C-alpha positions as CSV (number, residue, x, y, z in Angstrom):
1,M,106.6,14.8,102.5
2,A,106.2,15.4,98.5
3,L,109.4,17.3,98.7
4,I,111.2,14.6,100.5
5,V,109.7,11.6,98.0
6,A,110.9,13.9,94.9
7,T,114.4,14.2,96.3
8,A,114.6,10.4,97.1
9,V,113.3,9.0,93.9
10,L,113.5,11.6,91.1
11,P,117.4,12.3,90.6
12,P,118.0,8.7,89.2
13,L,115.2,9.0,86.7
14,T,116.4,12.5,85.6
15,Q,120.2,11.4,85.2
16,A,119.1,8.9,82.8
17,Q,117.4,11.2,80.3
18,S,118.5,13.7,77.8
19,E,118.6,17.3,78.3
20,N,115.3,17.6,76.3
21,E,112.8,16.0,78.3
22,A,109.5,17.8,76.7
23,P,106.9,15.7,75.1
24,S,106.6,15.5,71.4
25,P,103.7,16.6,69.1
26,G,100.9,14.1,69.2
27,D,101.7,13.1,72.7
28,W,98.7,12.4,74.9
29,A,98.9,12.7,78.7
30,L,96.5,11.9,81.6
31,Q,96.8,14.2,84.6
32,F,96.0,13.4,88.2
33,Q,96.2,15.8,91.6
34,V,97.9,15.1,94.7
35,N,95.5,15.9,97.2
36,D,95.7,17.0,100.9
37,N,96.0,13.2,102.0
38,F,98.7,12.7,99.4
39,T,96.1,10.5,97.2
40,L,95.8,11.0,93.7
41,G,92.5,12.4,92.5
42,S,92.0,14.1,89.0
43,F,93.8,17.1,87.8
44,Q,90.9,18.9,86.4
45,G,87.4,17.0,86.4
46,S,86.7,14.1,88.4
47,V,85.9,11.7,85.7
48,L,88.7,12.7,82.9
49,S,91.6,14.9,82.6
50,V,93.6,14.5,79.5
51,K,96.0,16.7,77.6
52,H,97.0,16.6,73.8
53,Q,100.5,17.9,72.6
54,I,99.5,19.7,69.4
55,T,103.3,21.2,68.7
56,D,106.4,21.4,70.6
57,Q,104.9,24.3,73.0
58,R,101.1,24.4,72.4
59,A,98.5,21.7,73.8
60,L,94.6,21.2,74.4
61,R,93.7,20.0,77.6
62,L,89.9,18.9,78.6
63,G,88.4,18.1,82.0
64,T,85.1,16.8,82.3
65,S,83.2,16.0,85.7
66,F,79.8,14.7,86.9
67,D,78.1,13.9,89.7
68,V,75.0,12.0,90.3
69,T,73.5,11.5,93.7
70,S,70.5,10.1,95.2
71,R,69.5,10.3,99.1
72,S,66.3,8.8,100.8
73,R,65.8,8.8,104.5
74,E,63.0,8.6,107.2
75,I,63.0,11.2,110.2
76,N,61.5,10.4,113.7
77,E,58.6,12.8,113.9
78,D,58.9,12.7,117.7
79,A,62.8,13.9,117.6
80,I,62.0,16.9,115.3
81,A,58.8,19.0,116.4
82,D,56.9,19.8,113.0
83,G,59.7,18.4,110.9
84,P,59.5,16.2,107.8
85,D,58.5,12.7,108.1
86,S,60.7,11.7,105.2
87,D,63.3,13.6,102.8
88,D,64.3,12.1,99.1
89,E,66.6,14.0,97.3
90,A,68.4,13.4,93.8
91,R,71.1,15.6,92.4
92,Q,73.0,15.7,88.9
93,Q,75.6,18.0,88.2
94,F,78.1,18.0,84.9
95,Q,81.0,20.5,84.1
96,I,83.4,20.8,81.5
97,D,86.7,22.8,80.9
98,A,88.5,23.1,77.5
99,Q,91.8,24.9,77.7
100,Y,94.4,25.9,75.4
101,L,98.1,25.9,77.0
102,Y,101.6,27.5,75.6
103,T,104.7,26.4,77.1
104,S,107.5,29.0,76.9
105,D,110.5,27.3,76.9
106,R,110.8,23.8,75.3
107,E,114.6,23.2,76.0
108,S,114.5,23.0,79.8
109,A,113.3,20.1,81.8
110,I,111.5,23.0,83.9
111,R,108.7,24.2,81.6
112,P,106.5,27.5,82.7
113,Y,103.0,27.6,81.1
114,A,100.1,29.8,80.7
115,G,96.5,29.3,78.8
116,G,92.8,29.5,79.1
117,G,89.8,28.7,77.9
118,P,85.9,28.3,78.2
119,T,84.2,26.3,81.1
120,F,80.4,25.4,81.3
121,L,78.4,23.8,84.0
122,M,75.0,22.2,84.6
123,R,73.2,21.2,87.9
124,R,69.9,20.0,89.0
125,T,68.5,19.2,92.6
126,R,65.2,17.8,93.3
127,D,63.7,17.1,96.6
128,E,60.6,15.7,98.2
129,R,59.3,15.8,101.7
130,Q,56.6,14.3,103.4
131,V,55.7,17.0,105.9
132,S,52.3,17.7,108.3
133,A,50.7,19.8,105.4
134,G,51.3,17.2,102.9
135,T,53.8,16.7,100.2
136,Q,56.3,19.4,99.4
137,E,58.6,19.2,96.3
138,G,61.4,21.8,95.1
139,T,63.4,21.6,91.9
140,N,66.4,23.7,91.5
141,R,68.2,24.2,88.3
142,S,71.2,26.0,87.3
143,Y,73.7,26.6,84.3
144,G,76.4,28.9,83.8
145,G,79.8,29.4,81.8
146,G,82.7,31.8,81.5
147,L,86.7,31.9,81.0
148,V,89.2,30.4,83.0
149,G,93.1,31.7,83.1
150,V,95.7,29.4,84.3
151,F,99.5,29.4,84.7
152,G,101.9,26.8,86.2
153,V,105.2,25.1,85.9
154,E,105.8,21.8,84.8
155,W,108.9,19.9,85.5
156,M,109.7,16.7,83.3
157,V,111.4,14.6,85.7
158,H,111.5,11.5,82.9
159,S,110.2,11.6,79.3
160,A,106.9,10.3,80.1
161,I,106.2,11.7,83.8
162,G,105.9,15.5,84.6
163,I,105.1,17.3,87.8
164,S,103.3,20.6,87.8
165,A,102.2,23.2,90.2
166,E,99.3,25.5,88.9
167,Y,97.1,28.4,89.7
168,G,93.9,29.5,88.1
169,V,91.6,32.6,88.0
170,Q,87.9,32.4,86.6
171,A,84.8,34.5,85.5
172,I,81.7,32.7,85.6
173,Y,78.0,34.0,85.1
174,T,75.3,31.4,86.7
175,H,71.8,31.6,86.3
176,E,69.5,29.5,89.0
177,S,66.0,28.7,89.1
178,R,64.0,27.6,92.1
179,E,60.6,26.1,92.1
180,I,58.5,24.6,95.2
181,E,55.2,23.2,94.9
182,R,53.1,22.3,98.0
183,N,50.4,19.5,97.3
184,G,50.6,20.3,93.4
185,T,50.3,24.0,94.1
186,T,53.2,26.3,93.2
187,I,54.2,28.4,96.5
188,L,57.7,29.6,95.0
189,D,58.8,30.7,91.6
190,A,62.3,32.5,91.7
191,T,65.4,33.1,89.6
192,D,68.7,34.5,90.1
193,T,71.7,35.4,88.2
194,E,75.5,35.7,89.6
195,W,78.7,37.1,88.5
196,N,81.7,35.6,90.0
197,V,85.4,36.6,89.3
198,G,88.0,34.7,91.7
199,D,90.7,32.3,92.0
200,R,90.8,28.6,91.6
201,P,92.5,26.1,94.2
202,V,96.2,25.6,93.4
203,L,97.0,22.2,91.9
204,F,99.8,20.1,92.2
205,G,99.9,17.3,89.9
206,V,101.2,14.7,88.0
207,S,101.1,14.2,84.2
208,V,101.8,10.8,82.4
209,Y,102.5,10.9,78.8
210,F,102.0,8.3,76.3
């Protein structure tokens, strides 16, 4: 569907432009990702994804995201034997990515690029349950950081619009602590560390330059 739309709409735009469609130093861009249901979401970070062109072939990109969730529910005690009477949960999560990007070919409208940079994340979850033995509270804290590498291709279909496809890999270290209290007494206090090296989802996105 995306290719059909691009084929029908983009030729008039590209014919109206000069051969050099690349953004100029000092330009800014907001980036959006096309999701599975063909709706626009953020390209990198659910709150802000912005790119700044430093030179003809070099740029900085920043993506931030945060998630704040609060949930409360009452549970029918007869429906779940020995289950909780209520379950309250609050969650906060924050992540930031900063990347340095290099574009290999400025003169072409189709411009491959590569880059990388650090990523950092924090997450905190707290839940409280009313059970037959009393009140049980759990707190989960985690933080981590690492490096992300990306490479992709951007097609400048207009002097202010670029379409890109991007693939990424990451190496992230995460430290997590978990504490559970029942009626004010700690019954669990544990920590866990993890190294993860893997790929990131492939992104198909739109950049709007200004």
